[in-house]
Every structure is written in C-alpha cells, then in structure tokens.
C-alpha positions in Angstrom: 0.2 -0.1 0.2 1.1 3.7 -1.0 1.6 6.2 1.3 1.4 10.1 0.2 2.9 12.7 2.2 1.6 16.1 1.7 3.0 19.4 2.4 2.0 23.0 1.3 4.3 23.0 -2.1 4.3 19.2 -3.2 2.9 15.7 -2.7 5.9 12.6 -2.3 4.6 9.3 -2.6 6.4 6.8 -0.4 5.9 3.1 -2.2 6.9 0.4 0.1 9.5 -2.2 -0.8 8.1 -5.2 -2.7 8.3 -8.8 -1.9 10.9 -9.3 -4.5 13.4 -5.9 -2.8 12.4 -7.4 0.6 14.8 -10.8 -0.6 16.9 -9.5 -2.8 18.5 -7.0 -1.2 19.4 -9.1 2.2 21.0 -11.2 -0.9 23.1 -8.3 -2.7 24.3 -7.7 1.1 25.5 -11.3 1.9 26.6 -11.7 -1.4 29.1 -8.6 -1.1 30.3 -9.8 1.8 30.9 -13.2 0.8 32.5 -11.9 -2.4 36.3 -11.3 -1.6 36.0 -14.8 0.2 35.3 -16.8 -2.7 36.9 -14.9 -5.2 40.2 -14.8 -4.2 43.0 -11.9 -3.9 43.3 -11.1 -7.6 39.9 -11.3 -8.9 38.6 -8.9 -5.5 41.9 -6.2 -6.6 40.0 -6.1 -10.1 37.1 -5.3 -8.9 38.4 -2.8 -6.2 39.3 -1.1 -9.8 35.8 -1.6 -10.7 34.4 0.3 -8.2 37.0 2.8 -8.6 36.3 3.3 -12.5 32.9 2.9 -11.3 32.7 6.3 -9.5 34.1 8.3 -12.4 32.4 6.7 -15.2 28.8 7.3 -13.4 29.8 10.9 -13.4 30.7 10.9 -17.2 27.5 9.3 -17.6 25.1 11.9 -16.0 27.1 14.2 -18.1 26.6 12.4 -21.3 23.3 10.8 -20.7 21.2 13.8 -18.9 23.5 17.0 -20.1 24.1 15.8 -23.6 27.5 17.3 -23.5 30.5 14.8 -24.6 33.2 15.3 -22.0 36.8 13.8 -23.1 38.8 15.3 -20.0 37.8 13.0 -17.5 41.1 11.7 -17.3 42.1 14.9 -17.0 39.8 15.7 -13.6 40.6 11.9 -12.7 44.4 13.0 -12.6 43.7 16.3 -10.6 42.0 14.7 -8.0 44.6 12.0 -8.3 47.6 14.0 -7.9 45.8 16.8 -5.8 45.3 14.5 -3.2 48.5 12.3 -3.5 50.7 15.5 -3.7 49.0 17.2 -0.4 49.3 13.3 1.5 53.0 13.2 0.8 54.1 17.3 1.2 52.3 17.3 4.1 52.0 13.9 5.6 48.2 14.1 5.9 45.7 11.3 5.5 43.5 10.1 2.3 40.7 11.2 4.6 41.2 15.0 4.3 43.4 15.1 0.8 40.5 13.6 -1.0 38.0 16.0 -0.6 40.8 19.1 -1.3 40.9 16.9 -4.9 37.2 16.7 -5.3 37.2 20.6 -4.6 40.4 21.3 -6.7 38.3 19.1 -9.5 35.0 20.8 -9.2 36.8 23.9 -9.1 39.2 23.2 -12.0 35.7 22.1 -13.9 33.5 25.3 -13.1 36.4 27.5 -14.6 37.0 25.8 -17.7 33.0 25.1 -18.2 32.4 29.2 -17.7 34.8 29.5 -20.2 33.3 27.1 -22.5 30.1 28.2 -21.6 28.7 29.1 -25.2 30.5 25.8 -27.4 28.4 23.5 -28.1 28.2 20.3 -29.8 31.9 18.5 -30.9 33.5 22.3 -30.1 32.7 21.7 -26.8 34.0 17.9 -27.0 37.2 19.4 -28.5 37.8 22.1 -26.0 38.2 19.4 -23.1 40.1 17.6 -25.6 42.4 20.1 -25.4 42.2 20.8 -21.8 42.8 16.8 -21.0 46.2 17.3 -23.2 47.3 20.6 -21.1 46.9 18.9 -17.6 48.9 15.5 -19.0 51.8 17.4 -20.3 51.7 19.7 -16.7 51.6 16.3 -15.3 54.6 15.3 -16.9 56.8 18.4 -17.3 56.2 19.7 -13.6 58.4 16.8 -12.4 59.8 18.6 -9.2 56.0 19.0 -8.2 54.2 15.5 -9.8 57.4 13.6 -10.2 57.1 13.9 -13.9 57.2 10.7 -16.7 59.0 8.8 -13.5 55.4 9.3 -11.6 54.3 9.7 -8.2 55.8 7.0 -4.9 54.4 6.7 -1.7 50.8 7.8 -1.5 49.6 6.7 1.6 47.1 5.0 2.5 43.5 5.2 4.4 44.6 5.0 8.3 42.3 4.9 11.3 44.3 4.7 14.5 45.7 1.1 14.4 43.8 -0.2 11.5 44.9 0.4 8.0 43.0 -0.1 4.7 45.9 -2.4 3.2 44.6 -5.8 2.0 42.5 -5.9 -1.5 39.6 -6.7 1.1 39.5 -4.0 3.1 39.8 -1.8 -0.2 36.8 -3.6 -1.7 34.7 -2.8 1.4 35.4 0.5 1.6 35.1 0.9 -2.3 32.1 -0.9 -2.3 30.5 1.6 0.2 31.8 4.7 -1.1 30.1 3.4 -4.9 26.6 2.6 -3.2 26.3 6.1 -1.7 27.8 7.8 -5.1 24.8 5.6 -6.8 22.3 6.9 -4.3 23.2 10.2 -4.4 23.2 10.6 -8.2 20.3 8.5 -8.0 18.6 11.3 -6.1 19.9 14.1 -7.9 18.2 12.6 -10.9 15.0 12.4 -9.1 15.3 15.8 -7.6 14.1 19.1 -10.0 17.9 19.7 -11.0 18.0 16.1 -12.9 14.3 16.8 -14.1 15.0 20.6 -15.5 18.5 18.7 -17.2 16.7 16.2 -19.0 14.2 18.6 -20.4 17.3 20.4 -21.6 18.4 17.8 -23.2 15.1 16.6 -25.0 14.0 20.5 -26.0 16.9 22.8 -25.3 14.4 25.7 -26.8 11.0 24.8 -24.8 13.5 25.0 -21.2 14.7 28.0 -22.4 11.0 29.4 -22.8 10.1 28.1 -20.0 13.1 30.2 -17.6 15.9 27.1 -17.1 18.7 28.5 -17.5 20.6 26.1 -19.8 24.0 27.1 -19.1 23.8 27.3 -15.7 22.5 23.5 -15.3 25.3 21.8 -18.0 27.9 23.6 -15.9 26.6 22.2 -13.0 26.2 18.9 -14.4 30.0 19.3 -15.7 31.3 20.5 -12.0 29.6 17.4 -10.5 31.2 14.8 -13.0 34.3 16.6 -12.3 33.9 16.1 -8.3 33.0 12.5 -9.1 36.3 12.1 -11.3 38.3 13.9 -8.3 37.1 11.5 -5.7 37.6 8.5 -7.7 41.3 9.6 -8.8 42.3 10.2 -5.4 40.7 6.4 -4.2 42.9 5.3 -7.1 46.1 7.0 -6.0 45.6 5.9 -2.5 45.1 2.4 -3.7 47.8 1.8 -5.8 50.3 4.1 -4.0 51.6 5.0 -7.3 50.5 7.6 -10.0 52.1 8.5 -13.4 50.8 11.0 -15.8 50.4 8.3 -18.7 47.5 6.9 -16.9 45.5 10.1 -16.9 45.9 10.5 -20.7 43.3 10.8 -24.2 43.2 7.0 -23.5 41.7 7.0 -20.4 39.4 9.7 -21.3 38.1 7.6 -24.2 37.5 4.3 -21.8 35.4 6.5 -19.6 33.4 7.4 -22.7 33.3 3.7 -24.2 32.2 2.7 -20.4 29.5 4.9 -20.1 28.1 4.1 -23.7 28.9 0.5 -23.3 26.5 0.4 -20.5 23.8 2.7 -21.3 23.9 6.1 -21.0 20.1 6.4 -20.2 19.9 3.5 -17.4 21.5 4.1 -13.3 23.2 0.6 -14.2 24.9 1.3 -17.5 27.8 2.1 -16.0 28.4 -0.6 -13.6 27.6 -2.7 -16.5 30.2 -0.9 -19.0 32.9 -0.7 -16.5 32.7 -4.6 -15.5 32.7 -5.2 -19.6 35.7 -2.9 -20.8 37.6 -3.7 -17.2 37.3 -7.3 -18.3 38.1 -7.0 -21.8 41.3 -4.8 -21.1 42.4 -8.1 -19.0 42.0 -10.0 -21.9 43.9 -7.7 -24.3 46.7 -7.6 -22.1 47.1 -11.2 -22.1 46.0 -11.9 -26.4 47.4 -8.7 -27.6 51.8 -9.2 -27.1 51.0 -12.7 -28.7 49.6 -11.4 -31.7 51.2 -7.6 -32.0 53.9 -8.0 -30.0 55.1 -6.9 -26.8 54.9 -2.7 -27.8 52.0 -2.4 -29.6 49.6 -3.0 -26.3 48.9 0.6 -25.5 47.8 1.5 -29.7 45.8 -1.7 -30.4 44.1 -0.5 -27.1 43.2 2.6 -28.5 42.1 1.5 -31.9 40.1 -1.1 -30.2 37.9 0.9 -28.0 37.6 3.5 -30.4 36.2 0.8 -32.7 34.2 -0.6 -30.0 33.0 3.3 -29.5 32.0 3.7 -32.9 30.1 0.7 -33.2 28.2 1.0 -30.1 26.8 4.4 -31.3 25.4 3.4 -34.4 24.3 -0.4 -33.7 23.4 -0.2 -30.2 23.1 3.6 -29.1 20.9 2.2 -25.9 23.9 0.3 -24.7 23.6 -3.0 -23.0 20.9 -1.9 -21.2 18.9 -1.0 -23.8 19.0 -4.6 -24.9 17.8 -5.8 -21.5 15.0 -3.7 -21.8 13.7 -4.7 -25.7 14.0 -8.4 -24.0 11.5 -7.5 -21.2 9.6 -5.4 -23.3 9.1 -8.6 -25.7 8.7 -10.7 -22.6 5.9 -8.5 -21.3 4.0 -8.3 -24.7 4.1 -12.3 -24.7 2.7 -12.8 -20.6 
C-alpha cells in the first residue's frame, strides 16, 4: 500500500519495498560480504578497480546521458583528483581522508572555470575544447617534475588509516570502495529524481522549450560538468591511495576514451549502465593485455587498445545507442507483450 505525504508545496508518494526487494537486498548484501572470500585476491583487486572506475564513469554518464555533453577530459579531472590528493598527502603527511576531499574540490573548481569559459560552445566544439584541456593537464603532469615526479610518477601515496586499523589489503579496500560506490550511486539517483535532474533532462530533450520556461540552460549544464568532475576527483584520489603510485601515462586521452566507452557500452540513460560498462571494459582490458602481446608484440599494447576501444565506441553509437541496458529493456518489453 502506497502512502502519500502532503506538504504545502508538493506531495511525495512513498512506496513500500516489494516482496522481491525484501529478499533481494539481503541476498545482495550477503553476496557482497562473501565475495572477497569466494573470489580470491586477484579477482578482488580487479573489482576494487571496477568500483573506482565506476565512480568516475557514473559522472561521465550523468554528463552525457542527461546533460547531452560529451567530455573528453574525464581522465584529466581524474588525474587532478589523484595528484591533488597524492601530493598534499605526501608533502604535508596528511591522511587521504583529508586530502581526497581537497582533490575533489580542486577538480570541481577547475571544471567550473573550464565550463564557464566554454559555456557558449555546443556539440563537438565543446568536446574538442575538453580534449585540448585534457592534453594540457597531461603535459603539466609530465613537465612539472619537481611537484608531480614527471614521467617517473609520484611514489608513496599513503593509504587510509584509522588509528591502528589500516585499509591495506584488497579485502578491506573492496568493502570500502563498495560502500563509497553505493553512496555515489544513491546520491546520483536522488539528484536525477530531483527538480535539478528533471530540468537537466528537459534541456536535453528540448533546449528551446526549456529556455522558454525560464530554465537557465548554461547554469544546469555547467553544474552537471562540475558534478562529473567532482566524481572523477573522488575516483582519482581513491585510485592514487589504492595504487600508492601514479604517473601521467595513466591519465591520458586513452583513459578518457575508456571512460566514454564504459558509459556508452552500459547505456547512458540507465543508472545501472555505468556499472555494466565498467565491468565489461575492465574485463576486456584484462583479456587484451594477455592476447595482444602474442599477436602484435609487447610494444603494441597501448596503441591496439586505443584502436580497439575507438572502434567499439563507433560500433556502439551506430548499432547499440542505448547500450547493453537497451538490449535488456527490449528483451523485457518482449516478454511483457508475450505474457
């Protein structure tokens, strides 16, 4: 039975959990707790990375799927969060609990500046602007060797510590990243259900109609760009702390393409699309690392990955614009019609 709460401004319908969810949620929690014990160290480590990538990918999915903007600078904001958090943690001997929020603010602040400067750009012009920004950030990370370590990278980024307890093993990292990823997922879901999310979708569906209703299109797109960058900054800070080593090569144009592919592959319009896309792409990367050296040689790995994911992105945009979740929706609709 639904309950409706009525206030002076609006009414909110509260739906009770269905019988399926009552059993599904405890099952998923048990599976989540048991996963590291069942999967082993290597698979658990891979899923830690999947959780970290998911936090950044849900930001680019929000930007592309709901604001209609294609950013090729997600890896740059990822790097800003990672280096911002890592450098401060090393130089000032601070905990990542303090430095990661600083990296998030830094990524969001720079995104606001870039978004404000490019507010009048549309379509591929905006994408090219973000591509140029990403290249500039990568060059800065390489050239500012005294601060960033240059091509050799930044070594010794500290992990999380709470008193005598340290988040050091893959198992503890898995639980922490899973918790953070769930929080980010729920936060994004609530954002999209709010008036902010509804206005964002209306802008994407019909910019002219939205503008005629008094919606500030530039303001909403800028805010979506900033939110996406903040998520990337959080993901980057977690990545730096987990790996304890970062280098400019990680935060390159190739990684931005992977983030876009992850979002598109899973399905931009679905909340679960980023997770599916991240899992598929991460597993594909692991397969490519094993297969490519045997076929093309050791030196061809990076170039082949770029070509492969570039072609995959083109194919997805042409033949599967709604991603994997779009296929699931078609199958679900077919079953409903038949039943």
